[in-house]
N, CA and C atoms as an extended XYZ file, in Angstrom:
342
Properties=species:S:1:pos:R:3:atomname:S:1:resname:S:1:resid:I:1 pbc="F F F"
N        -5.905       -3.878        2.892 N   UNK     1
C        -7.205       -3.951        2.115 CA  UNK     1
C        -7.707       -5.287        1.673 C   UNK     1
N        -7.132       -6.503        1.680 N   UNK     2
C        -7.642       -7.606        1.520 CA  UNK     2
C        -8.670       -7.535        2.899 C   UNK     2
N        -8.332       -7.425        4.006 N   UNK     3
C        -9.401       -7.671        5.117 CA  UNK     3
C       -10.778       -6.962        4.820 C   UNK     3
N       -10.887       -5.650        3.996 N   UNK     4
C       -11.834       -4.501        3.608 CA  UNK     4
C       -12.745       -5.584        2.402 C   UNK     4
N       -11.622       -6.172        1.456 N   UNK     5
C       -12.360       -6.926        0.662 CA  UNK     5
C       -13.050       -7.849        1.157 C   UNK     5
N       -12.472       -8.759        1.662 N   UNK     6
C       -12.977       -9.931        2.575 CA  UNK     6
C       -14.095       -9.728        3.561 C   UNK     6
N       -14.219       -8.361        3.786 N   UNK     7
C       -15.479       -8.053        4.808 CA  UNK     7
C       -15.065       -8.507        6.319 C   UNK     7
N       -13.619       -8.821        6.104 N   UNK     8
C       -13.285       -9.313        7.578 CA  UNK     8
C       -13.244       -8.187        8.788 C   UNK     8
N       -14.383       -7.800        9.419 N   UNK     9
C       -14.212       -6.597       10.125 CA  UNK     9
C       -13.580       -6.530       11.578 C   UNK     9
N       -13.104       -7.940       11.964 N   UNK    10
C       -12.229       -7.823       13.078 CA  UNK    10
C       -10.874       -7.534       13.108 C   UNK    10
N       -10.503       -8.019       11.578 N   UNK    11
C        -9.073       -8.073       10.968 CA  UNK    11
C        -8.709       -6.270       10.837 C   UNK    11
N        -9.823       -5.887       10.211 N   UNK    12
C        -9.730       -4.081       10.024 CA  UNK    12
C        -9.570       -3.308       11.538 C   UNK    12
N       -10.615       -4.055       12.353 N   UNK    13
C       -10.585       -3.212       13.437 CA  UNK    13
C        -9.297       -3.185       14.267 C   UNK    13
N        -8.590       -4.436       13.878 N   UNK    14
C        -7.399       -4.635       14.886 CA  UNK    14
C        -6.329       -3.946       14.243 C   UNK    14
N        -6.488       -3.830       12.765 N   UNK    15
C        -5.454       -2.809       11.822 CA  UNK    15
C        -5.552       -1.520       12.148 C   UNK    15
N        -6.876       -1.179       12.154 N   UNK    16
C        -7.001        0.322       12.516 CA  UNK    16
C        -6.916        0.745       13.954 C   UNK    16
N        -6.772       -0.479       14.964 N   UNK    17
C        -6.592       -0.189       16.079 CA  UNK    17
C        -4.833       -0.213       16.323 C   UNK    17
N        -4.206       -0.741       15.467 N   UNK    18
C        -2.608       -0.768       15.375 CA  UNK    18
C        -1.754        0.116       14.695 C   UNK    18
N        -2.833        0.976       14.593 N   UNK    19
C        -2.149        2.136       13.537 CA  UNK    19
C        -2.016        2.127       12.000 C   UNK    19
N        -2.591        1.023       11.930 N   UNK    20
C        -3.026        1.457       10.240 CA  UNK    20
C        -3.057        2.432        9.073 C   UNK    20
N        -2.872        2.648        8.283 N   UNK    21
C        -3.162        3.337        7.348 CA  UNK    21
C        -4.642        3.509        6.951 C   UNK    21
N        -5.929        4.358        7.574 N   UNK    22
C        -6.924        4.064        6.992 CA  UNK    22
C        -7.608        4.247        5.323 C   UNK    22
N        -6.214        5.012        4.527 N   UNK    23
C        -6.670        5.292        2.964 CA  UNK    23
C        -5.509        5.042        2.687 C   UNK    23
N        -4.733        3.644        2.455 N   UNK    24
C        -3.808        2.852        1.974 CA  UNK    24
C        -4.604        2.643        0.433 C   UNK    24
N        -3.927        2.538       -0.276 N   UNK    25
C        -3.883        2.693       -1.778 CA  UNK    25
C        -3.763        0.824       -2.193 C   UNK    25
N        -4.237        0.501       -3.265 N   UNK    26
C        -3.921       -0.784       -4.262 CA  UNK    26
C        -3.398       -0.423       -5.214 C   UNK    26
N        -2.955       -1.290       -6.094 N   UNK    27
C        -1.929       -0.659       -7.387 CA  UNK    27
C        -2.856       -0.186       -8.278 C   UNK    27
N        -4.089       -0.384       -7.973 N   UNK    28
C        -5.402        0.485       -9.220 CA  UNK    28
C        -5.690        1.829       -8.052 C   UNK    28
N        -5.178        2.000       -7.379 N   UNK    29
C        -5.871        3.334       -6.839 CA  UNK    29
C        -7.017        3.242       -5.282 C   UNK    29
N        -7.468        1.687       -5.334 N   UNK    30
C        -8.605        1.623       -4.466 CA  UNK    30
C        -8.323        1.669       -3.269 C   UNK    30
N        -9.005        1.999       -2.557 N   UNK    31
C        -8.981        2.110       -0.711 CA  UNK    31
C        -9.500        1.128       -0.187 C   UNK    31
N        -9.367        0.741        0.919 N   UNK    32
C       -10.307       -0.222        1.797 CA  UNK    32
C       -11.776        0.083        2.031 C   UNK    32
N       -12.046        1.630        1.837 N   UNK    33
C       -13.189        1.402        1.777 CA  UNK    33
C       -13.771        1.567        0.559 C   UNK    33
N       -13.025        1.776       -0.688 N   UNK    34
C       -13.698        1.542       -2.028 CA  UNK    34
C       -14.085        0.111       -1.947 C   UNK    34
N       -13.203       -0.923       -1.953 N   UNK    35
C       -12.949       -2.680       -1.815 CA  UNK    35
C       -14.334       -2.717       -0.947 C   UNK    35
N       -14.408       -2.743       -0.190 N   UNK    36
C       -15.877       -2.710        1.209 CA  UNK    36
C       -16.902       -2.381        0.444 C   UNK    36
N       -16.592       -1.378        0.124 N   UNK    37
C       -18.073       -0.991       -0.822 CA  UNK    37
C       -18.649       -1.205       -2.180 C   UNK    37
N       -17.833       -1.413       -2.589 N   UNK    38
C       -17.855       -2.855       -4.058 CA  UNK    38
C       -18.510       -4.155       -3.698 C   UNK    38
N       -17.697       -5.220       -2.269 N   UNK    39
C       -18.117       -6.267       -1.892 CA  UNK    39
C       -19.728       -5.638       -1.140 C   UNK    39
N       -19.769       -4.789       -0.686 N   UNK    40
C       -20.942       -4.573       -0.154 CA  UNK    40
C       -21.010       -4.737        1.754 C   UNK    40
N       -19.729       -4.499        1.932 N   UNK    41
C       -19.379       -4.915        3.642 CA  UNK    41
C       -19.875       -3.930        4.432 C   UNK    41
N       -21.063       -3.621        4.660 N   UNK    42
C       -21.835       -3.019        5.665 CA  UNK    42
C       -20.894       -2.664        6.910 C   UNK    42
N       -20.271       -3.354        7.529 N   UNK    43
C       -19.986       -3.498        8.870 CA  UNK    43
C       -18.517       -3.135        8.586 C   UNK    43
N       -17.879       -3.297        7.408 N   UNK    44
C       -16.225       -2.798        6.918 CA  UNK    44
C       -16.553       -1.384        6.915 C   UNK    44
N       -17.449       -0.948        5.914 N   UNK    45
C       -17.862        0.554        5.552 CA  UNK    45
C       -17.668        1.102        6.673 C   UNK    45
N       -19.186        1.146        7.606 N   UNK    46
C       -19.081        1.960        8.893 CA  UNK    46
C       -17.771        1.759        9.313 C   UNK    46
N       -17.243        0.757        9.709 N   UNK    47
C       -15.778        1.311       10.499 CA  UNK    47
C       -14.822        2.296       10.022 C   UNK    47
N       -14.729        1.873        8.684 N   UNK    48
C       -13.820        3.145        7.976 CA  UNK    48
C       -14.314        3.960        8.103 C   UNK    48
N       -15.484        4.530        7.786 N   UNK    49
C       -15.929        5.679        7.763 CA  UNK    49
C       -15.561        6.610        9.423 C   UNK    49
N       -16.045        5.771       10.497 N   UNK    50
C       -15.888        6.078       11.432 CA  UNK    50
C       -14.438        6.680       11.721 C   UNK    50
N       -13.340        5.789       10.992 N   UNK    51
C       -12.157        5.911       11.235 CA  UNK    51
C       -11.753        6.885       10.099 C   UNK    51
N       -12.368        7.687        9.964 N   UNK    52
C       -12.467        8.935        9.051 CA  UNK    52
C       -11.648        8.729        7.677 C   UNK    52
N       -12.016        7.800        7.333 N   UNK    53
C       -11.891        7.346        5.525 CA  UNK    53
C       -12.255        8.253        4.717 C   UNK    53
N       -11.406        8.749        3.716 N   UNK    54
C       -11.729        9.469        2.644 CA  UNK    54
C       -12.895        8.650        1.979 C   UNK    54
N       -13.712        9.825        1.837 N   UNK    55
C       -15.197        8.963        1.206 CA  UNK    55
C       -15.751        8.897        0.035 C   UNK    55
N       -14.870        9.897       -0.697 N   UNK    56
C       -14.671       10.107       -2.425 CA  UNK    56
C       -13.396       10.148       -3.438 C   UNK    56
N       -12.232        9.058       -2.696 N   UNK    57
C       -11.242        8.493       -3.223 CA  UNK    57
C       -11.478        8.093       -4.215 C   UNK    57
N       -10.710        8.597       -5.578 N   UNK    58
C       -11.254        7.889       -7.078 CA  UNK    58
C        -9.712        7.102       -7.741 C   UNK    58
N       -10.352        5.780       -7.718 N   UNK    59
C        -9.263        4.573       -8.328 CA  UNK    59
C        -9.052        5.259      -10.080 C   UNK    59
N        -8.391        4.029      -10.405 N   UNK    60
C        -7.941        3.936      -11.479 CA  UNK    60
C        -8.794        3.886      -12.611 C   UNK    60
N        -9.567        3.092      -11.991 N   UNK    61
C       -11.123        3.086      -12.913 CA  UNK    61
C       -12.253        4.071      -12.876 C   UNK    61
N       -11.671        5.588      -12.271 N   UNK    62
C       -12.792        6.380      -12.596 CA  UNK    62
C       -14.252        6.509      -11.835 C   UNK    62
N       -13.570        5.887      -10.392 N   UNK    63
C       -14.883        5.425       -9.727 CA  UNK    63
C       -14.530        5.982       -8.041 C   UNK    63
N       -15.586        6.410       -7.558 N   UNK    64
C       -15.485        6.726       -6.227 CA  UNK    64
C       -16.394        5.416       -5.362 C   UNK    64
N       -15.848        5.155       -3.881 N   UNK    65
C       -16.934        4.153       -3.356 CA  UNK    65
C       -18.312        3.952       -3.676 C   UNK    65
N       -18.761        5.001       -3.627 N   UNK    66
C       -20.299        5.226       -4.081 CA  UNK    66
C       -20.432        4.384       -5.753 C   UNK    66
N       -20.030        5.067       -6.472 N   UNK    67
C       -19.708        4.904       -8.005 CA  UNK    67
C       -19.444        2.815       -7.692 C   UNK    67
N       -18.916        2.211       -7.123 N   UNK    68
C       -18.609        1.205       -7.083 CA  UNK    68
C       -19.810        0.232       -6.536 C   UNK    68
N       -20.507        0.754       -5.819 N   UNK    69
C       -22.022       -0.402       -5.170 CA  UNK    69
C       -22.841        0.017       -6.178 C   UNK    69
N       -22.200        0.198       -7.479 N   UNK    70
C       -23.670        0.289       -8.925 CA  UNK    70
C       -22.739       -0.781       -9.982 C   UNK    70
N       -21.925       -1.778       -9.081 N   UNK    71
C       -21.099       -2.570      -10.145 CA  UNK    71
C       -22.189       -3.544      -10.510 C   UNK    71
N       -21.987       -4.206      -11.700 N   UNK    72
C       -22.796       -4.903      -12.205 CA  UNK    72
C       -22.630       -6.799      -11.355 C   UNK    72
N       -23.335       -7.505      -11.083 N   UNK    73
C       -23.276       -8.640      -10.346 CA  UNK    73
C       -22.248       -9.808      -11.089 C   UNK    73
N       -22.154       -9.648      -12.101 N   UNK    74
C       -20.811      -10.196      -13.030 CA  UNK    74
C       -19.838      -10.071      -12.767 C   UNK    74
N       -19.386       -8.582      -12.561 N   UNK    75
C       -18.163       -8.174      -11.753 CA  UNK    75
C       -17.861       -8.652      -10.607 C   UNK    75
N       -18.640       -8.387       -9.650 N   UNK    76
C       -18.012       -8.404       -8.082 CA  UNK    76
C       -18.484      -10.062       -7.964 C   UNK    76
N       -19.226      -10.845       -8.611 N   UNK    77
C       -18.734      -12.508       -8.373 CA  UNK    77
C       -17.348      -12.853       -9.060 C   UNK    77
N       -16.721      -12.359      -10.223 N   UNK    78
C       -15.970      -12.739      -11.034 CA  UNK    78
C       -14.919      -12.408      -10.083 C   UNK    78
N       -14.590      -11.413       -9.712 N   UNK    79
C       -13.602      -10.953       -8.107 CA  UNK    79
C       -13.735      -11.255       -6.952 C   UNK    79
N       -14.984      -11.943       -6.990 N   UNK    80
C       -14.737      -12.764       -5.691 CA  UNK    80
C       -14.360      -14.450       -6.224 C   UNK    80
N       -14.855      -14.552       -7.121 N   UNK    81
C       -14.213      -15.820       -7.485 CA  UNK    81
C       -12.809      -15.882       -7.283 C   UNK    81
N       -12.234      -14.851       -7.978 N   UNK    82
C       -10.706      -14.796       -8.303 CA  UNK    82
C       -10.011      -14.859       -7.301 C   UNK    82
N       -10.593      -14.154       -6.398 N   UNK    83
C        -9.827      -13.878       -4.802 CA  UNK    83
C       -10.952      -15.180       -3.894 C   UNK    83
N       -11.383      -16.202       -4.149 N   UNK    84
C       -11.902      -17.163       -3.353 CA  UNK    84
C       -12.765      -16.743       -2.321 C   UNK    84
N       -13.396      -15.867       -2.678 N   UNK    85
C       -14.604      -15.431       -1.482 CA  UNK    85
C       -15.926      -15.771       -1.938 C   UNK    85
N       -16.593      -15.749       -0.954 N   UNK    86
C       -17.851      -16.200       -0.825 CA  UNK    86
C       -18.654      -14.914       -0.387 C   UNK    86
N       -19.747      -14.437       -1.881 N   UNK    87
C       -20.853      -13.706       -2.181 CA  UNK    87
C       -21.563      -14.172       -2.152 C   UNK    87
N       -22.966      -13.928       -1.732 N   UNK    88
C       -24.590      -14.306       -1.899 CA  UNK    88
C       -25.018      -13.231       -2.393 C   UNK    88
N       -25.499      -13.581       -3.626 N   UNK    89
C       -26.297      -12.456       -4.230 CA  UNK    89
C       -26.862      -11.495       -3.871 C   UNK    89
N       -28.359      -12.239       -3.319 N   UNK    90
C       -29.505      -11.686       -2.764 CA  UNK    90
C       -29.121      -10.658       -1.274 C   UNK    90
N       -28.024      -11.404       -0.449 N   UNK    91
C       -27.146      -10.198        0.625 CA  UNK    91
C       -26.967       -9.059        0.200 C   UNK    91
N       -26.222       -9.699       -1.033 N   UNK    92
C       -25.245       -8.279       -1.502 CA  UNK    92
C       -26.044       -7.323       -2.332 C   UNK    92
N       -27.161       -7.656       -3.165 N   UNK    93
C       -27.797       -6.620       -3.439 CA  UNK    93
C       -28.966       -6.076       -2.330 C   UNK    93
N       -29.249       -6.528       -0.963 N   UNK    94
C       -29.792       -5.858        0.104 CA  UNK    94
C       -28.733       -4.908        0.706 C   UNK    94
N       -27.191       -5.479        1.114 N   UNK    95
C       -26.266       -5.175        1.471 CA  UNK    95
C       -25.920       -3.488        0.894 C   UNK    95
N       -25.641       -3.801       -0.309 N   UNK    96
C       -24.989       -2.594       -1.285 CA  UNK    96
C       -26.014       -1.433       -1.089 C   UNK    96
N       -27.237       -1.483       -1.190 N   UNK    97
C       -28.603       -0.197       -1.017 CA  UNK    97
C       -27.913        0.040        0.940 C   UNK    97
N       -27.355       -0.080        1.776 N   UNK    98
C       -27.534        0.155        2.899 CA  UNK    98
C       -26.226        1.049        2.845 C   UNK    98
N       -25.190        0.262        1.929 N   UNK    99
C       -24.068        0.957        1.680 CA  UNK    99
C       -24.036        2.551        1.149 C   UNK    99
N       -24.492        2.302       -0.114 N   UNK   100
C       -25.165        3.419       -0.487 CA  UNK   100
C       -25.441        4.759        0.412 C   UNK   100
N       -26.621        4.473        1.388 N   UNK   101
C       -26.944        5.348        2.550 CA  UNK   101
C       -26.006        5.572        3.036 C   UNK   101
N       -25.078        4.800        3.618 N   UNK   102
C       -24.212        5.136        4.393 CA  UNK   102
C       -23.254        6.093        3.517 C   UNK   102
N       -22.657        5.514        3.102 N   UNK   103
C       -22.369        6.650        2.052 CA  UNK   103
C       -22.427        8.350        1.523 C   UNK   103
N       -23.836        8.064        1.405 N   UNK   104
C       -24.545        9.611        0.902 CA  UNK   104
C       -24.409       10.296        2.320 C   UNK   104
N       -24.766        9.775        3.482 N   UNK   105
C       -25.187       10.139        5.088 CA  UNK   105
C       -23.693       10.874        4.804 C   UNK   105
N       -22.881       10.525        4.376 N   UNK   106
C       -21.324       10.944        5.064 CA  UNK   106
C       -20.495       11.358        3.869 C   UNK   106
N       -21.324       12.239        2.743 N   UNK   107
C       -20.801       12.896        2.018 CA  UNK   107
C       -20.131       12.438        0.896 C   UNK   107
N       -20.831       11.075        0.877 N   UNK   108
C       -20.083        9.993       -0.389 CA  UNK   108
C       -21.019       10.885       -1.724 C   UNK   108
N       -20.168       10.980       -2.789 N   UNK   109
C       -20.771       11.175       -4.123 CA  UNK   109
C       -20.067       10.572       -5.149 C   UNK   109
N       -20.669       10.450       -6.228 N   UNK   110
C       -20.316        9.926       -7.618 CA  UNK   110
C       -19.063       10.777       -8.268 C   UNK   110
N       -18.607       10.313       -8.964 N   UNK   111
C       -17.155       10.870       -9.598 CA  UNK   111
C       -17.586       12.191      -10.286 C   UNK   111
N       -18.946       11.895      -11.150 N   UNK   112
C       -19.986       13.204      -11.541 CA  UNK   112
C       -19.902       14.384      -11.002 C   UNK   112
N       -20.507       13.877       -9.915 N   UNK   113
C       -20.826       15.265       -8.728 CA  UNK   113
C       -19.550       15.545       -8.186 C   UNK   113
N       -18.244       15.321       -8.070 N   UNK   114
C       -16.951       16.088       -7.647 CA  UNK   114
C       -16.574       16.969       -8.296 C   UNK   114
């Protein structure tokens, strides 16, 4: 999950190739896809979808990966600072639109649509 949150596509690829569970859950029931979508890591989202990750898991915050792409910048930057990650706002804004499209193309839905 850390690799997905961090956007470390090489590590995610290695873990998947080694047989790691694609839908492993964190303490709040977030999956790697949820975390990658939240941080708008397009390449990781693509990789997880190709690995047949569940596209509509619901976490304890009652959000799906698609829902998480609508998170407010303040929340995203707060998580990034807490986890010591670097996020560029302009790129994040652009990439989350791409992530939304990827999720929608692969059956991603908002919680209210499930």
